[in-house]
N, C-alpha and C positions, 0 to 999 in steps of 0.2 A: 541054360538057355537065356540068352539075352533078354533081357524086358525093355521094350522100348520106353522111351522115356517120356512122362506126358508133354502134352505139345503147350509150349504157354503163347498164347496169342496176346499179341500188342494191341492193346485199346487206342483210339485216338484220345490224345488228349482233352480233355474238355473244359472250358472256361469258368473260372471259382463263379459261384453266384453273387448276382451284383446286388449290392445296398443302397438304398437311396441314398443321394447326397446329402450330409450335414452340415448346416450353417450354426455359429454360434453369434450370428447378429440378431440384437432385439427384434421381435417384427413390428413393422410401423403399425399405428390404428390407422384401419382401412376408411374408417371417419373421421373429420375434423368434426367435433360438435362447437355450438355456440356456447355451451356450458364450460367444457375443458379454456377457452380463450377469456370468459371471465374468471372463471377461479385463478388462470396463468394473471392476469390483470390484478386480482384481489390479493394475490398471495406479492405480487411482485409491490403492491402500494404499502401494504404492512410491513416488509420488509425493511422497503424505506423510511418508514417512521420508526421503525425500532432501531434503525442505524440513525437518525437523527436525533432520538431520544438517548441514544448510547452518547454519540457526540456531544450533548448538551451537558450530560453527567459527567465528562469525562472534561469540558470545558470547566466544568465548576468546580471538579478538583482540583484541577490547574491553580485558579482563581483564589482558593482557599489554602493551596498550600505554596503560593508564589511568595510570599512575603516570608516564608520559614528560609532557612541557612542550608538547606541541603539540595537548592535547586534544580529543582522538581518541576515547578510548580510551570515555568518557561515551553519545557519538552509536552508537557500535558496540555496545554492550551493550545498548542499547535497541532498534537494528534487530534483534540476533538476540533477542531476549527477543519483538517482533511477531512474527517469525517463527514462533518456536515456541509462541506463544502462540495463532494463529491455525491452528496446525496440527495439538493436540493438548490435548484435551481433560482429559485428566488434569492437565498442568500448569497448565491454566485452573484448576481446581477447586482447585490448592495456590497457583496464585498469588491467589486470592479468600481464602485461606484466611490466607495470610499478612499481607494486607493488611487482614483485619478485625484482625488479632493484632495488627500495626506500621502503624498508618494515616500516620504521619507519616514512614516509611522510605520508603514505597512511592508517597505522594502526588506526590513531585517525578518518581519515573519515569512514571507514568499521565499528567501533566501533560505530561511530551514526546514520550509515543503519542499523542496526540490529533494530528487531521488538518492543523491549524495551530501547531504547538509552540510556546508562549513560551518560544524559549529563553533570553533575557535574563532573564526575570524569575526564571525555574529557576537561573539561574547565580548570578543575584543573590542570591537566598533561602538557596540551601546555601552562598554565600561569608559571609553572616550568621554564618548555624547554624555553621559552623566556626571563626569569628572568636570568636563567641560562648562557645565551648568551648575555645578555645586561649587566646586570650587575656585576662589580665584588665581589667577594666574601664577603667582609667584608661589604658590603652594603645589601648583598640580607636578607629579612626578613620574608620571606613566610612561607620557613620549619621552623625557629623558634616561627611565632605565631601560626602555626599548631601543635608544640609539646608542646608549652604552653597551647594551648587548651586545648590538650589531656591528659594531664599531669591536669588540673583543672576540667575537666568534665567526664574523665575516657573514655574508649572504649564504647563509643556509637553506 
């Protein structure tokens, strides 16, 4: 006798259970409080004063190291000045006034404070200026050496 196969009933496909959407964004505060604003301003002021202090310490270290033969003093002075000028409006105003009064003194410092400073050119110009101030015309040799090298190797 043949047995009847069990009948398989096809069920309608059901949708998988829905999960709530997930967000990885930080929740924003619902309310901006006045105390939050005061705290933010206080932190900004304290940070600015700390950076001014750091700039002053770096400039002081640059002044101490400037006369030494390692030539690290001037770059440290420039870095300290950059830190101070970026964090103090009064220092910026004073620097601009000094620049207008003495452009030849401030120009090398401004060139060193650029994004890609021309360190060798600034050093060379300052060396020529010091040589012109200190040595008599008969003894000066930097310009003569540069011209002879330029003639020998061409414009490179």
